[in-house]
Every structure is written in C-alpha cells, then in structure tokens.
GUVEX-38991 format. One record per residue (C-alpha): residue number from 1; residue in three letters; z, y, x. Coordinates in pm, 1 decimal, padded with zeros to 6 digits. Layout:
<node NUM ALA <Z Y X>>;
...
REM end
This chain:
<node 1 MET <05705.2 09135.9 12728.6>>;
<node 2 ARG <05837.4 09455.3 12599.6>>;
<node 3 LYS <05933.0 09312.8 12293.6>>;
<node 4 ASN <06156.7 09052.8 12485.1>>;
<node 5 TRP <06350.4 09337.6 12679.8>>;
<node 6 ILE <06424.4 09510.3 12282.8>>;
<node 7 SER <06532.7 09110.7 12166.0>>;
<node 8 ILE <06719.5 09102.7 12518.7>>;
<node 9 VAL <06901.9 09470.8 12464.5>>;
<node 10 ALA <06999.5 09360.2 12129.3>>;
<node 11 THR <07132.9 09077.2 12151.4>>;
<node 12 LEU <07373.0 09249.3 12459.3>>;
<node 13 THR <07429.6 09548.9 12232.8>>;
<node 14 CYS <07589.5 09313.4 11930.6>>;
<node 15 ALA <07750.9 09117.7 12173.0>>;
<node 16 LEU <07921.1 09429.3 12321.1>>;
<node 17 PHE <07999.6 09552.1 11956.8>>;
<node 18 SER <08188.8 09218.5 11833.4>>;
<node 19 ILE <08393.4 09236.7 12173.8>>;
<node 20 ASN <08470.3 09549.9 12081.9>>;
<node 21 THR <08518.5 09534.1 11743.2>>;
<node 22 TRP <08795.8 09255.3 11793.3>>;
<node 23 ALA <08914.7 09490.7 12033.0>>;
<node 24 THR <08974.3 09793.5 11809.9>>;
<node 25 ASP <09019.5 09601.2 11467.7>>;
<node 26 ASN <09385.2 09488.5 11552.2>>;
<node 27 ALA <09701.5 09624.7 11597.3>>;
<node 28 VAL <10084.3 09544.7 11655.2>>;
<node 29 ILE <10363.2 09631.1 11471.8>>;
<node 30 LEU <10709.0 09626.6 11630.8>>;
<node 31 LEU <11051.9 09515.1 11437.7>>;
<node 32 TYR <11421.2 09709.6 11532.7>>;
<node 33 HIS <11688.0 09710.1 11380.9>>;
<node 34 HIS <12023.5 09848.5 11573.6>>;
<node 35 VAL <11944.9 10042.4 11931.5>>;
<node 36 SER <12337.0 10015.1 12051.0>>;
<node 37 ASP <12560.2 09835.9 12267.1>>;
<node 38 THR <12847.6 09767.7 11993.7>>;
<node 39 THR <12630.8 09581.4 11737.1>>;
<node 40 PRO <12543.6 09211.2 11678.3>>;
<node 41 LYS <12328.8 09113.1 11956.3>>;
<node 42 LEU <12121.1 08935.3 11743.9>>;
<node 43 THR <11956.8 09230.3 11551.7>>;
<node 44 SER <12023.3 09494.5 11861.4>>;
<node 45 VAL <11860.5 09632.4 12153.2>>;
<node 46 SER <12100.3 09830.6 12398.7>>;
<node 47 PRO <11923.1 10239.3 12475.0>>;
<node 48 ASP <11874.3 10108.5 12881.0>>;
<node 49 THR <11623.7 09827.1 12681.8>>;
<node 50 PHE <11493.5 10010.0 12430.7>>;
<node 51 ARG <11414.2 10302.5 12682.1>>;
<node 52 GLN <11227.0 09978.2 12934.2>>;
<node 53 HIS <11018.6 09901.0 12638.5>>;
<node 54 MET <10899.5 10288.7 12533.0>>;
<node 55 GLN <10833.9 10330.9 12911.1>>;
<node 56 TYR <10612.8 09985.3 12900.5>>;
<node 57 LEU <10436.2 10145.2 12555.2>>;
<node 58 ALA <10411.2 10489.2 12737.1>>;
<node 59 GLU <10173.0 10254.9 13043.4>>;
<node 60 ASN <09993.7 10020.3 12851.2>>;
<node 61 HIS <09947.8 10105.0 12505.9>>;
<node 62 ASN <09876.2 10351.1 12247.4>>;
<node 63 VAL <10156.8 10436.5 11993.9>>;
<node 64 LEU <10034.4 10597.0 11678.6>>;
<node 65 PRO <10180.2 10656.6 11322.1>>;
<node 66 LEU <10211.1 10381.8 11031.2>>;
<node 67 LYS <10052.6 10546.2 10786.1>>;
<node 68 GLN <09724.8 10586.2 11069.0>>;
<node 69 VAL <09706.4 10251.6 11126.5>>;
<node 70 ILE <09725.9 10077.0 10795.6>>;
<node 71 GLU <09481.6 10377.9 10691.3>>;
<node 72 ALA <09217.3 10291.3 10955.2>>;
<node 73 LEU <09244.1 09897.9 10923.2>>;
<node 74 GLN <09211.2 09942.7 10491.2>>;
<node 75 ASN <08896.2 10108.4 10587.8>>;
<node 76 LYS <08756.3 09948.2 10845.0>>;
<node 77 ASN <08761.9 10216.2 11106.8>>;
<node 78 PRO <08809.2 10170.6 11508.7>>;
<node 79 LEU <09169.3 10207.7 11597.3>>;
<node 80 PRO <09225.8 10280.4 12017.4>>;
<node 81 GLU <09256.7 09908.9 12215.6>>;
<node 82 LYS <09622.8 09834.4 12236.4>>;
<node 83 THR <09727.5 09985.1 11959.9>>;
<node 84 VAL <10095.6 09994.2 11877.3>>;
<node 85 VAL <10363.5 10056.5 11620.3>>;
<node 86 ILE <10746.6 10127.0 11600.3>>;
<node 87 THR <10946.9 10025.6 11328.8>>;
<node 88 PHE <11300.7 10040.0 11204.8>>;
<node 89 ASP <11448.4 09830.4 10908.2>>;
<node 90 ASP <11809.3 09948.5 10760.8>>;
<node 91 GLY <11833.3 10299.5 10836.1>>;
<node 92 TYR <12092.6 10217.8 11101.5>>;
<node 93 ALA <12320.1 10612.1 11231.0>>;
<node 94 ASN <12290.9 10443.9 11585.3>>;
<node 95 ILE <11931.1 10461.3 11528.7>>;
<node 96 TYR <11971.7 10865.3 11503.7>>;
<node 97 ASN <12199.8 10884.6 11765.9>>;
<node 98 ASN <12069.7 10639.1 12072.4>>;
<node 99 ALA <11664.4 10577.2 11983.8>>;
<node 100 HIS <11552.7 10904.0 11788.2>>;
<node 101 PRO <11607.6 11130.9 12169.0>>;
<node 102 ILE <11427.4 10853.2 12316.0>>;
<node 103 LEU <11123.5 10848.5 12081.5>>;
<node 104 ARG <11138.2 11210.2 12099.0>>;
<node 105 GLU <11148.4 11192.0 12521.7>>;
<node 106 PHE <10819.9 11049.4 12436.8>>;
<node 107 ALA <10698.8 11194.3 12182.3>>;
<node 108 PHE <10650.7 10876.4 12001.5>>;
<node 109 PRO <10606.5 10816.4 11598.4>>;
<node 110 TYR <10766.8 10577.3 11436.1>>;
<node 111 THR <10857.9 10441.6 11073.5>>;
<node 112 ILE <11205.7 10356.0 10927.8>>;
<node 113 PHE <11254.5 10154.9 10642.2>>;
<node 114 VAL <11574.9 10225.7 10463.7>>;
<node 115 ASN <11787.1 10180.8 10139.4>>;
<node 116 PRO <11802.8 10512.6 09975.7>>;
<node 117 PRO <12112.9 10465.6 09772.9>>;
<node 118 LEU <12259.2 10377.4 10101.6>>;
<node 119 ILE <12172.7 10665.3 10268.9>>;
<node 120 GLY <12469.0 10891.4 10326.9>>;
<node 121 GLU <12729.8 10634.8 10134.7>>;
<node 122 VAL <12874.0 10410.1 10404.5>>;
<node 123 ASP <12964.1 10562.9 10778.4>>;
<node 124 TYR <12693.3 10286.8 10930.5>>;
<node 125 GLN <12390.3 10456.9 10741.1>>;
<node 126 LEU <12160.1 10756.7 10819.5>>;
<node 127 ASP <12254.9 11077.1 10602.7>>;
<node 128 TRP <12009.9 11281.2 10408.8>>;
<node 129 GLN <12048.3 11551.3 10648.6>>;
<node 130 GLN <11983.2 11337.8 10966.8>>;
<node 131 VAL <11664.4 11172.0 10760.9>>;
<node 132 LYS <11527.4 11549.4 10717.0>>;
<node 133 LEU <11564.7 11665.7 11068.9>>;
<node 134 MET <11384.5 11306.0 11214.5>>;
<node 135 ALA <11109.2 11347.1 10933.5>>;
<node 136 MET <11076.0 11708.8 11119.1>>;
<node 137 GLN <11026.6 11524.5 11482.8>>;
<node 138 ASN <10767.3 11254.1 11455.7>>;
<node 139 ALA <10916.6 10990.0 11241.4>>;
<node 140 SER <10829.1 10869.3 10886.5>>;
<node 141 PHE <11066.9 10662.1 10597.9>>;
<node 142 ALA <10952.0 10387.0 10350.8>>;
<node 143 ASN <11128.0 10144.8 10096.7>>;
<node 144 HIS <11337.3 09887.9 10221.3>>;
<node 145 GLY <11492.5 09826.1 09845.9>>;
<node 146 LYS <11788.1 09972.2 09681.2>>;
<node 147 GLN <12048.3 09731.8 09823.2>>;
<node 148 HIS <12012.5 09511.1 10167.1>>;
<node 149 ALA <12006.2 09164.2 09948.1>>;
<node 150 HIS <11795.2 08855.6 09916.3>>;
<node 151 MET <11503.0 08914.7 09724.4>>;
<node 152 LEU <11457.0 08614.8 09604.7>>;
<node 153 SER <11791.9 08557.1 09435.6>>;
<node 154 LYS <11813.5 08469.9 09071.9>>;
<node 155 HIS <12122.4 08591.9 08871.4>>;
<node 156 VAL <12265.1 08267.5 08652.7>>;
<node 157 GLY <11992.4 08213.0 08401.8>>;
<node 158 GLU <11787.1 08416.1 08453.5>>;
<node 159 SER <11425.0 08334.9 08439.5>>;
<node 160 GLN <11159.5 08378.1 08695.3>>;
<node 161 GLN <10993.2 08666.3 08490.0>>;
<node 162 ASP <11295.0 08819.6 08457.5>>;
<node 163 TRP <11399.3 08816.1 08780.3>>;
<node 164 LEU <11045.9 08928.2 08916.9>>;
<node 165 ASN <11070.5 09222.3 08640.7>>;
<node 166 ARG <11392.6 09311.0 08792.2>>;
<node 167 THR <11326.0 09294.4 09165.8>>;
<node 168 MET <11011.7 09497.5 09081.4>>;
<node 169 GLN <11211.9 09754.4 08904.2>>;
<node 170 ASP <11473.5 09773.9 09211.1>>;
<node 171 ILE <11178.9 09897.6 09438.1>>;
<node 172 GLU <11055.3 10166.1 09218.8>>;
<node 173 GLU <11363.8 10249.1 09156.5>>;
<node 174 ALA <11415.1 10321.1 09522.6>>;
<node 175 GLU <11061.2 10458.3 09597.5>>;
<node 176 LYS <11166.9 10732.1 09358.7>>;
<node 177 ILE <11510.9 10826.3 09566.9>>;
<node 178 LEU <11321.1 10846.7 09876.5>>;
<node 179 GLU <11018.4 11072.9 09762.9>>;
<node 180 GLN <11270.8 11311.4 09545.1>>;
<node 181 ASN <11501.9 11375.3 09901.0>>;
<node 182 ILE <11167.3 11330.7 10169.4>>;
<node 183 GLY <10899.4 11489.8 09958.1>>;
<node 184 TYR <10693.0 11158.8 09981.2>>;
<node 185 SER <10601.0 10876.3 09845.9>>;
<node 186 LEU <10432.5 10600.0 10129.2>>;
<node 187 LYS <10431.6 10281.6 09873.2>>;
<node 188 TYR <10527.0 10071.3 10177.2>>;
<node 189 PHE <10790.0 09820.5 10138.1>>;
<node 190 ALA <10952.4 09627.2 10395.2>>;
<node 191 TYR <11107.5 09300.1 10221.2>>;
<node 192 PRO <11498.6 09258.5 10332.9>>;
<node 193 TYR <11554.7 08915.3 10573.7>>;
<node 194 GLY <11175.1 08941.8 10582.5>>;
<node 195 GLU <11200.5 08690.4 10270.8>>;
<node 196 PHE <10916.9 08715.4 09959.7>>;
<node 197 ASP <10716.7 08433.8 09770.7>>;
<node 198 GLU <10365.0 08433.1 09589.9>>;
<node 199 GLN <10485.6 08580.2 09268.9>>;
<node 200 LEU <10667.5 08868.1 09470.7>>;
<node 201 LYS <10405.1 08979.2 09715.5>>;
<node 202 THR <10118.0 08940.3 09416.8>>;
<node 203 ARG <10333.3 09197.9 09172.1>>;
<node 204 ILE <10380.1 09403.0 09482.5>>;
<node 205 SER <10035.3 09443.8 09598.3>>;
<node 206 SER <09909.9 09512.7 09204.1>>;
<node 207 GLN <10148.9 09796.6 09158.2>>;
<node 208 GLY <10005.8 09957.3 09489.7>>;
<node 209 PHE <10261.9 09868.7 09758.0>>;
<node 210 ILE <10179.1 09752.4 10126.8>>;
<node 211 GLY <10433.5 09464.1 10184.3>>;
<node 212 PHE <10580.9 09444.1 10544.2>>;
<node 213 ALA <10767.5 09139.1 10660.6>>;
<node 214 GLN <10916.5 08962.6 10986.1>>;
<node 215 HIS <10701.4 08679.9 11074.2>>;
<node 216 SER <10514.8 08741.1 11378.6>>;
<node 217 GLY <10184.5 08816.1 11449.2>>;
<node 218 ALA <09911.6 09120.5 11508.9>>;
<node 219 ILE <09725.6 09290.6 11201.0>>;
<node 220 ALA <09392.7 09357.2 11139.8>>;
<node 221 SER <09106.1 09492.0 10856.8>>;
<node 222 TYR <09081.0 09040.2 10704.3>>;
<node 223 SER <09559.5 09068.7 10725.9>>;
<node 224 ASP <09724.2 08995.7 10442.1>>;
<node 225 PHE <09810.5 09385.1 10328.2>>;
<node 226 SER <10116.8 09253.0 10077.2>>;
<node 227 ALA <10281.5 09059.4 10387.6>>;
<node 228 LEU <10170.5 09213.1 10718.2>>;
<node 229 PRO <10362.6 09038.3 10984.7>>;
<node 230 ARG <10580.0 09233.6 11294.7>>;
<node 231 TYR <10702.7 09157.3 11598.0>>;
<node 232 PRO <11125.9 09110.9 11602.4>>;
<node 233 ALA <11191.0 09307.8 11942.2>>;
<node 234 ALA <11563.6 09305.0 11956.7>>;
<node 235 GLY <11814.7 09007.6 12074.8>>;
<node 236 VAL <11636.2 08714.0 12247.8>>;
<node 237 TYR <11315.0 08876.8 12162.3>>;
<node 238 GLY <11386.3 09194.8 12347.6>>;
<node 239 ASN <11267.6 09050.3 12698.4>>;
<node 240 ILE <11024.8 09298.9 12829.4>>;
<node 241 LYS <10806.5 08996.9 12983.5>>;
<node 242 THR <10767.6 08758.8 12641.7>>;
<node 243 LEU <10754.5 09076.3 12444.4>>;
<node 244 ALA <10420.3 09201.2 12710.8>>;
<node 245 VAL <10241.7 08929.4 12573.5>>;
<node 246 LYS <10287.4 09011.8 12198.2>>;
<node 247 LEU <10213.7 09326.3 12239.9>>;
<node 248 ASN <09895.6 09243.9 12405.8>>;
<node 249 SER <09807.2 08958.1 12097.1>>;
<node 250 LEU <09522.7 08979.8 11858.8>>;
<node 251 ALA <09520.1 08901.1 11495.1>>;
<node 252 MET <09387.3 08546.3 11434.4>>;
<node 253 PRO <09145.6 08524.0 11150.0>>;
<node 254 VAL <09271.5 08295.9 10922.0>>;
<node 255 THR <09130.5 08144.2 10565.5>>;
<node 256 ASP <09186.8 07897.3 10346.5>>;
<node 257 ILE <09579.1 07847.5 10423.1>>;
<node 258 SER <09705.8 07561.3 10263.2>>;
<node 259 PHE <10065.9 07665.6 10237.8>>;
<node 260 LYS <10007.4 07963.5 09945.3>>;
<node 261 ASP <10413.4 08009.0 09877.1>>;
<node 262 PRO <10648.2 08044.9 10183.1>>;
<node 263 LYS <10928.9 07948.4 09932.2>>;
<node 264 VAL <10991.6 07585.5 10000.0>>;
<node 265 GLU <11304.2 07361.2 09886.2>>;
<node 266 LEU <11516.9 07108.7 10062.3>>;
<node 267 PRO <11447.4 06797.1 10169.1>>;
<node 268 PHE <11116.6 06944.2 10300.8>>;
<node 269 GLN <10963.6 06655.8 10430.6>>;
<node 270 GLN <10706.2 06631.6 10693.9>>;
<node 271 GLN <10394.6 06751.3 10557.6>>;
<node 272 ILE <10014.5 06878.2 10675.7>>;
<node 273 MET <09917.9 07278.6 10720.4>>;
<node 274 THR <09560.7 07317.4 10698.1>>;
<node 275 PHE <09344.2 07678.8 10769.9>>;
<node 276 SER <09020.6 07776.9 10878.2>>;
<node 277 VAL <08941.1 08014.1 11192.5>>;
<node 278 LYS <08613.0 08180.8 11171.2>>;
<node 279 THR <08528.7 08337.5 11502.1>>;
<node 280 ALA <08346.6 08284.8 11837.6>>;
<node 281 ASP <08601.8 08428.1 12021.9>>;
<node 282 ILE <08813.6 08090.8 11966.3>>;
<node 283 ALA <08760.1 07773.2 12093.1>>;
<node 284 PRO <08950.1 07555.2 11819.0>>;
<node 285 GLN <09002.2 07264.8 12050.6>>;
<node 286 GLN <09235.7 07541.7 12213.6>>;
<node 287 ILE <09470.0 07647.7 11893.2>>;
<node 288 ASN <09799.7 07518.4 11914.8>>;
<node 289 CYS <10072.3 07547.2 11704.8>>;
<node 290 PHE <10480.7 07535.5 11741.6>>;
<node 291 GLN <10772.3 07434.4 11572.9>>;
<node 292 ASN <11122.6 07502.1 11697.6>>;
<node 293 GLY <10917.3 07559.3 12073.4>>;
<node 294 GLN <10781.9 07215.8 12013.7>>;
<node 295 VAL <10390.9 07186.7 12004.6>>;
<node 296 LEU <10252.5 07016.3 11684.0>>;
<node 297 ASN <10026.1 06712.5 11625.5>>;
<node 298 LYS <09677.1 06847.7 11490.8>>;
<node 299 SER <09344.9 06767.4 11450.8>>;
<node 300 LEU <09012.6 06936.8 11410.3>>;
<node 301 MET <08692.6 06917.8 11180.0>>;
<node 302 GLN <08495.8 07232.4 11273.8>>;
<node 303 ASN <08671.5 07543.1 11200.6>>;
<node 304 SER <08906.2 07351.1 11067.9>>;
<node 305 ILE <09248.8 07276.3 11153.3>>;
<node 306 SER <09530.2 07087.9 11025.1>>;
<node 307 VAL <09871.0 07072.8 11187.7>>;
<node 308 GLU <10176.7 06805.1 11117.7>>;
<node 309 ILE <10490.1 07056.6 11066.8>>;
<node 310 ASN <10818.6 06863.8 11097.9>>;
<node 311 SER <11062.2 06811.1 10865.2>>;
<node 312 ILE <11284.9 07106.0 10772.5>>;
<node 313 THR <11633.2 06995.0 10732.8>>;
<node 314 GLN <11863.7 07323.1 10688.9>>;
<node 315 PRO <11838.6 07653.0 10504.9>>;
<node 316 GLY <11716.6 07952.6 10657.5>>;
<node 317 ARG <11402.2 08129.3 10721.6>>;
<node 318 HIS <11188.1 07888.8 10952.4>>;
<node 319 ARG <10784.8 07976.7 11094.1>>;
<node 320 VAL <10554.0 07791.8 11239.3>>;
<node 321 ASN <10335.7 08013.1 11527.3>>;
<node 322 CYS <10000.6 07927.7 11604.9>>;
<node 323 THR <09784.7 08034.4 11908.6>>;
<node 324 ALA <09481.1 08056.3 12106.8>>;
<node 325 PRO <09357.3 08229.1 12388.8>>;
<node 326 SER <09095.6 08486.8 12330.2>>;
<node 327 MET <08734.5 08426.9 12505.1>>;
<node 328 ARG <08648.6 08786.9 12555.1>>;
<node 329 ASN <09001.9 08928.1 12624.4>>;
<node 330 LYS <09125.2 08789.4 12894.4>>;
<node 331 GLY <09489.9 08719.5 12912.7>>;
<node 332 ARG <09521.6 08785.0 12550.1>>;
<node 333 PHE <09615.7 08535.6 12291.7>>;
<node 334 TYR <09557.7 08564.2 11905.2>>;
<node 335 TRP <09849.0 08499.3 11672.7>>;
<node 336 TYR <09893.5 08347.1 11367.9>>;
<node 337 SER <10248.2 08299.4 11197.5>>;
<node 338 GLN <10321.8 08066.6 10853.7>>;
<node 339 PRO <10676.7 08178.6 10770.4>>;
<node 340 PHE <10892.1 07925.3 10511.1>>;
<node 341 PHE <11207.7 08030.0 10346.6>>;
<node 342 VAL <11464.7 07802.6 10201.2>>;
<node 343 PRO <11744.9 07841.5 10005.5>>;
<node 344 THR <12072.2 07632.4 10010.9>>;
<node 345 ALA <12121.1 07297.3 09766.4>>;
<node 346 ASP <12298.1 07538.6 09531.0>>;
<node 347 GLY <12033.9 07863.6 09553.0>>;
<node 348 ASN <12206.1 08043.8 09736.5>>;
<node 349 TRP <12002.2 08239.5 10060.2>>;
<node 350 LEU <12140.4 08274.8 10399.0>>;
<node 351 ASP <12191.5 08619.1 10567.4>>;
REM end
C-alpha cells in the first residue's frame, strides 16, 4: 500500500514538474520600431498606445532584460512565468524622446538593435550621447548591421561565398564600432527586415552570434538561437487584445522541419511542409496552420504534421503560422512560424 502511495506521489510530482517546466522554459520577445504619431503607421505605435502596452505588461507579465532571458534559456534555467522582453530595431531618435521616458516610468529594461555607423550621423537616429545615457538607465544595445540593408542582396557578379564573407564582415565591423562606443559586446544580431537564409544564420551562429528575426512566436531552450522569433507590436499588430494572445503564447517544440531554407524563388508552387511536434501538452489534431489568414489543409501521422502551403505569387516576406492550444495551461497557445523570403524576378528585395 505504501509503495502505491509513493508511486502516486512520484507521478503527481513529475506531472507538476512538467507543467511548471513548460511554463518557465518560455519567453516572448516584442519588436518595436517607431514610437511616434508622425512616422509610418506600418512600423509605428503612438506614445499613447505604447503606454497602454507597458501598462498591460506591468499588470500581467514579468519584463526582463534580453541578456538574462537568453542566458537562462541557453542554460535551461527556469524563468518567471509569462516572461517578456522588449526590443526595438533601427535606433530611431523617437525611441529616446517618446519611449524611453515611459520605459523609465515602469522601470522596464529593453534592448535597441542599432546600425552603429548611422548613430549621430542622421537626424532621425539616436546620437552616442543619448545611447550612453540610455545605457545607464536600463537600456542595452546590440547589432543591426552597418547599414539597414537587405543582407540577402548580392552585388553584380558576386559569388555566394564572396557575398557571405562580405556580409559577415559587415556584421563584425558593426559589432566592433558598437563595443568601442558602449564598452561591451553582446554578440546579438537582428537581421534587417528579418531576412536571412540557411547559410547566413549558420555562419552567424558559428561566429558566436545569436540571431533575432521578425517572424512570430515565443522562444524556449529548444528554439533556434540563430534566428529567434519576435512578435511585431506596431501598426496592425498593436491592438492590445490580439497582442495579449501572443504575449501569452508558448514556443511550439517543433523538430524535423522540411523547409530548412526560408529563401525561396518565384514561382513558388503549392508545396507540402512537414514537421514533428513531441509534447504531451498538444493534441496534434488541434494544430492549425494559417497563410494570409486562411486555414491550410493538413494531415497527421502520429506526431508528424503535413501542411499544404499555397502558392506564393508575389515577392516579399511571407509566413505560415501554426498554433495549438495548451492542454495544461488553459487559454494559452503554442505558436510556430515558418518565414519565406522571396526576391523579385531580377533578384532585388522589397522594403
């Protein structure tokens, strides 16, 4: 009888540990660009909307520094439940003018990915004095390349290897400039426009960088640290009701992904994407994938999911998002996003 009780207690302990592990091996990274009423709406939130977002985070989430979250996940250390990281891309001056005072009010840490050669050189960018002041007031700074350029774009006659070497040199030179001015090197790199291919992210990882992209999803210890997803929180994505769902999302434990390289060419005909999900917290039949708001056809074989991706007919940035409800964490959804980057017929990239 005593052995049975020991067995029951052990089983319950394992179950509780498993539930806690799924909740604490997880974080969400938010991505902002402009905080302003006068900048392009597609990449902007107003100061009022930004304050609303921060108030929601203060009431419902734990906002931690990017470095603390990355190191915890890499070392498989637990994080507080509902951990969120705040990031900005491009180093716009309106971050200092409009976002920084609000972030100081809430005492939230945050990270800005900047193009170091542009700092202080153009009037819409931060200057180094502002950067250093913000760095003393809970901000950290990381690498967004020397210029805000499409990194998948090749020069005329440039070989694949020469392109890769040039691109990596650009990233490393930007990191040196940043370190010289702020005194540290995080070796975090955010892809401009969120664009990368398999070779670039492999090279970045081999050189000790962690990559940050712009496709959506939460992150966990099992995520791809050469292209971590971040949720855009501006423009049409700034609505707090829809953003709240994403803030509560969990990283879907996806393996055996059939699409290794997100860079594809036109014409991209209808194709099958397959991946596996191995967790007792997801019922495979509840996984749904979406493309341009449309539910995609799928088939299941045990833990393997096959999704019928529609043809892509236009250049630009595309994605397929897959979600599934958590069975242990009611009201929370697992999220996986597969990006596709498509150049024009003549090899150019759209802003």
